[in-house]
N, C-alpha and C positions, 0 to 999 in steps of 0.2 A: 524534339527527338532526344536531346541527351537525358534531358529530364526522364522520359519514359525509360532507357536503356538501365537509368540509374536503380530505378524503381524493379526494375526486372530483377536484377542482380540483387537487390537488396532483397527483396522477395525468395529469391531462391536459399540463399544464405540463412534466411530466418525460416523457410520451410523443409529446405534439406532434401528437396523433392520437386522434379520438374515439372510435373502434373500438377501435384498442389500449387507452386507457386503461380503456374500460369491461370489456375483457376482464382487465387487471390488477385490476380491483377486483373482478369478481365477480359485473358487475348487466349488464344489458342497457344498450345504446347511448342508447334513450329513457333508461333510468331515470339515469342519468348525469346528460343534457343536463337533465333535469327538476331531480334535486340541485342544480345549479349554479344555475340560474335562481332557484330560490328561493333561495341563497345569497345573489345578487344583488338581489332582491328585499329580504331581511334587509340587507344592509349601504347598502342605498340607490343602489350605484354599480354600470353596467358591469363585470363582471371581464374577459373575453373580447372578443375583439374579432370579432364575425361576420359571416362570410362562408358562399358552397358548402363552404367547410371550414373546418377550423381555422387562422386567422390569426395567430394567438399573444394572448398578454394584455393586456389594457390595464395603462397604467402603475398602477393602482389595483389590481388583479390579481397585478400585479409584487409588489406588497408587502404583500398578503395571503398569498400563496405562502411569502412566508419567514416570515411570523407562524403560518401554517399547520402548515407544516414544527416549526416549536419548539413549537407547543401539540400536535401529535399526537407527537410526542416527548417531551413532559412526559407525556403522557397512560399512552404507555408503559413509560416509565420507575414511573409512581406504581404502573403493574396489574403491574408485573414486582416491584416490592418488597413488595408487599401480598402478590401470592403467594409471593414466597420465603419470607413471615415462615411461611407457611401448610404450604407442601409443601417449600419448598426451589426456589434458585435453577433455573426452566423458562424455555424458549424457545431465542428463535436471537440469537446475539451476530455482527455482522459486523465484520471487519474487512480492512481496506484493505492491500497490500503492494506495495512497490515492488520491482520485478525482482532486484536484489542480495539482499534481504532475504529472500524467497522461502523459501528452506530452513532459516533460523532460526524462522521461525513455531511449525512443528511441537513444539519445546524449549517453547513457549505454550500450546498449544493442548491437547498433551497431557495436563501439570497441569491445566490448568483442567477440562476434561469428566473427570479421575479425581475431581477433589474437588467437582464439580458433572455427576452421573452423568446428570441431565434436562434437561442444557445443550448446546444442537448449536451449531458454529462453522462459518460462512457466510464462505470463504475468496475477496476479489476478489483475483486477481494481476494484474501486470503494468502495476499503476496509476503516472501520472508522479507525482511528488510534490507537482506543484501540481495534479493531480486529483484527489488525496490531502486536501488542504486543503479544497479545495471542497465535497468528499462530505462531509467531518467537518462543516462549515458549513451544510451541507442537512439533515444527521441521514440520510443516507442511509448512513452508516458508524457505527458505534459509536465503534471506535478504528482505529487503524493502525499498522503499522511500518514507519517510514520514515525519511527522513536527520532529524539535530537541529542548528537551527541557531539565530543569536540570534530572528529574527522566529518561528518556529515555538514555542521557549523561552517567549517573551512573550507569545504569544495563546493556547495550547495548555497541558492538563496534560500532563506529560512523563516520562517513565522511560528517563534510559539504559540501554542493553542491552551493548552491547559496539561498540568501534573496527573500522571497517572496515578490513582489512589486506587484501595481497595475496600473489599467489605467480607465479611467469613460469612456463607451463606450458614446455616442448620437448622434441622428442626426447630419449630416453636418451641417445643418443650424440652428441650436438650439443659439439663441440670449443668453441664459442666461451663455453659458461655451463660453468666449472668451479671456481665457488667453492662458497660455503657462503650465499654472499648474492648477490644483481645490483642494482644500482643502475638507476635511474629511465632515469640517462642510457645506460647501456649495454644497456638492452632498445630503449633509442630505435633503436637501428642496426639490431637486427633485423626480416625479414618478419613484420609483425604481422597476425597478426588482433582484431580490438578490437570493441567496441560502437558501433553507431550514434551520431554525433555527438548527436542528441538526448535521449539517455537521459541521464540523470543521473547515473547510474554512470560514460559515456564522460568529460561533463566533470569530474568530480571526479580521475578518473585524467590529464586532460589537463592541471588544474591541480599533479600532482605531477609530470608530467612540464616543466611550465614553470620550476617549481620548483630542477627539477637542471639548469637552462637546455637542456633537449630539446624536441626536436618530433618526436614519431614520424612514419613515414606509414602507414594502414593498407594493407595489401593486400585484407584481408577486411574489411568489417564487415559485423555482424549484430547485432538486435536481443533475442537470447537466447544467455541464458547456456548453456544445454548445446549451442549449438549450439557456440559460442567454442570449448568445452573439447572438442567433437568435430573440430573444421577443425585439431587439433594431433597426431590418431592417423596420418593419412599422411604425416608427416614435414615437412612443405614449411613450416609456420607456425609459429610460436609467438603466445602469445597470453596473456594477463594476466586473472586471476580471483580474484574474494574467496574468502578461505580459507572460508568458509562455504560453499557451493559445492562446495569439496573435501570438507568434512567431509563431507556429504550424498552426493555422486558417488562420490567416492575420485578417485585416478589411475587415468587406463586404459594398460591392459601399453605398455611399449614409452614409455611417457611422463615424464619428471622433474619434477617441481614443487619451483622455487626460494624460499623466502622475499623478496620486494621490500625493498629497505633502507626501514627506518620512517621515517615521517617527521611530524613535528610536527602536519603539515595532515591528518591521517588523519581521516575524515569517522567522525563519531557515529553510530550506528543506538537508535532507543528507541520503546519506545510513545508513540504521541501521543491523544490524547483531546481532546475539544470542552471546556471550561473552565464547568463548569454548576455552579449550589448550589439545591437538594441535587444530586449527584452521582448516577446511576444505578446498581442495586445490578451490573446488565451491569460498568460500566467497571468499578465497586469492584473486582469480581473480578477484571478482567483487571488491575486495577493493584497487588491485591496478590501474583498471580502474577507479575506481572513484578517487583516488587521483592524477591522472593524467588527467581528465576530465575537458575542463574550461566552465564551466556551468554558468560563470557570466555574457555572455551577455544576458542572462534571466532577468535581473534587470535592461534592460532597451528596449523603444520602438523599432522594429524591423528596419531598416534603411527606408521602403516602406513611414514608416512617414514621 
């Protein structure tokens, strides 16, 4: 009963609405409200601010939700390990992904699901790097593929996968781009389609431009890598895209991909999971898959080039 009550409170904190929380838990709204009321009685403190509608959690409620998420995650991990001992790894693994790494994730999910055929993967795309870390701490993700930095390495379990490298995409006939590589300063002088400034991928590119003493002017900005590549096709703009996306989508007809000059500042992409002891069997399986995966080819243009 305690687990169910904790599930009700976590759902209410996440949904911010009694009816939606009840629906997500598969119970009626009165049942959810009664379960939370009984939890309050057992805890001896009010957990939610009551009004005509849900007005938020009390200070005590906020802390209970933090513990509740961890308790429920530990329960799920325990049940998963026991089930894996009996029938093999099964259930659903939740993986968050930053946009720039979205096309790399299948290279992990395919071998993972091949090795564990009863396992299903739920991929949450288009998350910011900060959202991913929050969701890992809240146990709403089991793992993520995102940027690695000193802060992430210190707080989480990490497995490096590949370094994010880029290519300049232009019309195949553009005279200004004639070499085997192009510098960040040279690219900054072109009419560019770039990611929006709020995206981590754009901030990474801006740092590379700045290191080259260049400041690009984006003629078009988008929050989609697919849109970024598509804007090059008419021939008016150039774009800079991660090589991982070019591996997945290829180079459109009439477009040329030229590798950007490499930089020591190249961002590292890796698998990230919340550091726990014992580690869930889901995370163990993902870590083992990541450790054996070879994603280094994503650091070079595909052979079709």
